C-alpha positions as CSV (number, residue, x, y, z in Angstrom):
1,M,-7.0,22.8,4.1
2,A,-9.8,21.0,2.4
3,P,-10.1,16.7,2.5
4,G,-7.2,15.1,-0.1
5,S,-5.3,18.5,-0.7
6,E,-3.2,18.1,2.2
7,P,0.8,18.1,1.5
8,Q,2.6,14.6,0.2
9,P,4.7,12.8,2.8
10,V,8.0,13.9,3.4
11,G,10.8,11.4,1.7
12,R,10.9,9.8,-1.7
13,H,9.0,6.8,-1.6
14,P,7.3,6.7,1.7
15,G,4.7,3.9,3.0
16,W,6.8,1.0,2.2
17,P,7.9,-1.2,3.6
18,V,5.6,-1.2,6.5
19,V,3.7,-3.6,8.1
20,L,-0.2,-2.9,8.2
21,G,-2.7,-4.6,11.2
22,P,-3.8,-7.2,12.3
23,L,-7.1,-6.6,12.0
24,I,-9.8,-9.4,12.8
25,T,-12.1,-11.3,11.0
26,A,-14.5,-14.2,10.5
27,G,-11.7,-15.5,9.1
28,G,-8.6,-15.3,11.7
29,S,-6.2,-12.2,12.4
30,V,-5.1,-10.6,9.0
31,V,-1.5,-8.6,8.5
32,L,-0.1,-6.7,5.6
33,R,3.7,-7.5,4.9
34,P,6.1,-6.8,2.6
35,P,6.9,-10.5,0.5
36,R,9.7,-12.3,1.9
37,L,11.8,-14.6,0.2
38,R,11.1,-17.4,2.1
39,D,7.3,-17.0,1.3
40,A,8.6,-19.2,-1.8
41,K,6.3,-22.5,-0.4
42,S,3.7,-20.9,0.7
43,W,2.7,-19.4,-2.2
44,S,3.6,-22.2,-4.5
45,R,1.6,-24.3,-3.0
46,A,-1.2,-21.9,-2.3
47,R,-1.5,-21.2,-6.3
48,L,-0.7,-24.5,-7.3
49,R,-3.6,-25.4,-5.1
50,D,-6.1,-23.0,-6.0
51,R,-5.8,-23.5,-9.6
52,E,-9.4,-23.7,-10.0
53,Y,-10.4,-21.0,-8.1
54,L,-7.7,-18.3,-9.6
55,Q,-6.8,-18.8,-12.8
56,R,-10.6,-17.8,-14.2
57,W,-9.6,-14.2,-13.0
58,E,-6.5,-13.5,-13.8
59,P,-4.3,-12.3,-16.8
60,T,-3.8,-15.0,-19.7
61,S,0.8,-15.0,-19.4
62,P,2.9,-17.3,-21.2
63,G,3.9,-20.9,-19.8
64,G,1.5,-23.4,-18.0
65,W,0.2,-22.7,-14.5
66,E,2.2,-25.2,-12.9
67,E,5.4,-23.5,-14.2
68,R,5.1,-19.9,-13.6
69,N,3.5,-20.8,-10.4
70,A,6.3,-23.3,-9.1
71,T,8.1,-22.5,-6.4
72,G,11.1,-21.8,-8.7
73,A,9.1,-18.6,-10.1
74,W,9.2,-16.8,-7.2
75,P,12.3,-15.9,-6.4
76,A,12.2,-13.5,-9.8
77,Q,8.4,-12.2,-8.8
78,W,9.5,-11.2,-5.0
79,S,12.5,-9.4,-7.2
80,T,10.4,-7.5,-9.2
81,L,7.8,-6.7,-6.5
82,R,10.7,-5.5,-4.0
83,G,12.2,-3.4,-7.3
84,M,9.0,-1.9,-7.9
85,G,8.5,-0.6,-4.1
86,R,12.0,0.3,-3.5
87,R,11.7,2.5,-6.6
88,G,8.3,3.8,-5.7
89,E,6.8,2.5,-8.5
90,A,4.3,0.0,-6.3
91,L,3.3,-0.9,-2.7
92,P,3.1,-5.2,-2.9
93,F,1.8,-6.9,0.3
94,T,1.4,-10.1,1.3
95,I,-1.9,-11.1,2.8
96,T,-1.1,-13.2,6.1
97,V,-4.1,-14.6,8.1
98,E,-3.1,-15.8,11.7
99,G,0.7,-15.6,10.6
100,E,0.6,-17.9,7.6
101,F,0.1,-17.2,4.3
102,A,-3.1,-16.7,2.3
103,G,-2.9,-14.0,-0.7
104,Q,-1.1,-11.1,-2.5
105,L,-2.0,-7.3,-2.6
106,T,-0.5,-4.9,-4.8
107,V,-0.8,-0.8,-5.2
108,G,0.7,-0.5,-8.8
109,N,1.3,2.0,-10.8
110,V,2.0,4.4,-8.4
111,V,2.0,7.9,-10.1
112,R,2.9,11.3,-7.8
113,G,2.6,15.1,-9.1
114,A,-0.7,16.4,-9.8
115,L,-2.2,12.9,-10.4
116,R,-1.5,10.9,-7.1
117,S,-3.1,7.9,-8.0
118,G,-2.4,4.0,-7.9
119,W,-4.8,0.6,-8.6
120,V,-5.4,-2.1,-5.9
121,G,-4.9,-5.1,-7.1
122,Y,-5.4,-8.9,-5.0
123,W,-6.0,-12.4,-4.7
124,V,-7.0,-14.2,-1.6
125,A,-6.9,-18.3,-1.0
126,E,-9.9,-20.1,-1.4
127,E,-10.0,-21.2,2.4
128,V,-10.0,-17.9,3.4
129,A,-12.5,-16.7,1.1
130,G,-15.2,-15.2,2.0
131,G,-14.1,-14.8,5.7
132,G,-13.6,-10.8,5.1
133,V,-9.9,-11.4,5.2
134,A,-10.2,-9.5,0.8
135,T,-12.3,-6.4,2.6
136,A,-9.8,-6.2,5.6
137,A,-6.9,-6.0,3.8
138,V,-8.2,-3.3,1.3
139,G,-9.7,-1.8,3.8
140,M,-6.1,-1.4,5.4
141,V,-4.6,-0.7,2.4
142,V,-6.4,2.5,1.2
143,D,-6.5,4.2,4.5
144,H,-2.7,3.9,4.0
145,C,-2.5,5.2,0.5
146,F,-4.7,7.5,1.5
147,G,-2.8,8.7,5.0
148,P,0.9,7.7,4.9
149,V,1.6,7.2,0.9
150,G,-0.3,10.2,0.1
151,L,-2.1,9.1,-2.8
152,H,-5.8,10.9,-3.2
153,R,-7.1,8.4,-5.6
154,L,-7.3,4.9,-5.9
155,E,-8.9,2.4,-9.1
156,A,-9.9,-1.3,-9.3
157,T,-10.8,-3.5,-12.1
158,V,-12.8,-6.4,-11.9
159,R,-15.2,-8.7,-14.0
160,P,-18.4,-8.4,-13.8
161,E,-19.3,-12.6,-13.1
162,N,-16.3,-11.6,-9.7
163,R,-19.3,-11.0,-7.4
164,P,-16.8,-11.7,-3.9
165,S,-14.6,-9.6,-5.8
166,V,-17.4,-6.5,-6.4
167,R,-18.2,-6.7,-3.2
168,V,-15.3,-6.5,-1.4
169,L,-14.7,-3.2,-3.6
170,E,-18.3,-2.3,-2.7
171,K,-17.9,-2.5,1.3
172,V,-14.5,-0.9,0.9
173,G,-16.5,2.4,-0.7
174,F,-15.1,1.9,-4.1
175,R,-17.9,3.4,-6.6
176,R,-18.3,1.9,-9.9
177,E,-17.4,4.3,-12.8
178,G,-18.5,2.2,-15.9
179,L,-17.4,-0.8,-18.0
180,F,-14.0,-1.4,-19.7
181,E,-15.4,-3.5,-23.0
182,R,-12.9,-6.4,-24.0
183,Y,-10.0,-5.1,-21.7
184,L,-8.5,-7.7,-20.8
185,D,-7.1,-11.4,-21.8
186,V,-8.5,-13.6,-18.8
187,A,-8.1,-17.4,-19.5
188,G,-8.2,-17.0,-23.0
189,A,-10.2,-14.2,-24.4
190,W,-10.6,-10.8,-23.7
191,R,-13.0,-9.8,-20.9
192,D,-15.2,-7.0,-20.3
193,H,-14.1,-5.1,-16.7
194,Y,-15.9,-2.9,-14.4
195,V,-13.8,0.4,-13.4
196,Y,-13.9,1.5,-9.9
197,G,-12.8,4.3,-8.6
198,L,-12.3,5.9,-4.9
199,T,-10.8,9.2,-3.7
200,A,-9.5,10.5,-0.6
201,E,-12.3,13.1,0.2
202,E,-14.6,9.9,0.3
203,V,-13.3,8.0,2.7
204,G,-14.3,10.3,6.1
205,P,-12.7,9.1,8.8
206,G,-11.3,6.0,7.4
207,V,-12.2,2.8,5.7
208,V,-11.2,0.9,8.7
209,A,-13.1,2.8,10.9
210,G,-16.3,2.3,8.8
211,L,-15.5,-1.5,8.8
212,V,-15.3,-1.4,12.5
213,R,-18.5,0.4,13.2
214,S,-20.2,-2.1,11.1
215,G,-19.2,-5.2,12.7
216,R,-16.8,-6.1,9.7
217,V,-13.6,-6.4,11.7
218,R,-12.6,-5.2,14.6
219,R,-8.9,-4.2,16.2
220,S,-6.7,-6.4,17.9
């Protein structure tokens, strides 16, 4: 059977909830786990502390940053993410480093059938940026999606100016496929985004295996 043509896993919504990792990076031990209601304080603290670092890359949303990222805003977001995960529409994860909240990663718009695709979005706290945390997290989720989840293609979009995020995607193996002009309202203006793609046939023995071979991460 050709790579990428394997039958989908048994089960209505395979692959979530699940815990992935750990992988050891320069920034610490990275684990992906489902979001928890008790993440509220840690999530809000990171979002409010890192406003300047995060806001310039995120879609424009109604309300102020403090309001949208207050502790009281988390339960509704958590409930929405959990509901999408249970319905098989998304795979939402909390990123932890050394057991502490360090960001989020979501595989969204999961489509089954003949398409078997989804998109990947993520953010990490400024204090762990540059330590390989995002690369490890994306690598783990790509292997998971092309394995137990049974997807064939993943996409990601990123602003050309966001060089750290571009490097993460390229280190994991994503290919730049084009430019979406004026694609998304970010920080109050319509911004161009690169679109990156990756299919199951391209990852060989796995993204994490490649990251281990390159010395970027190690298994615990």
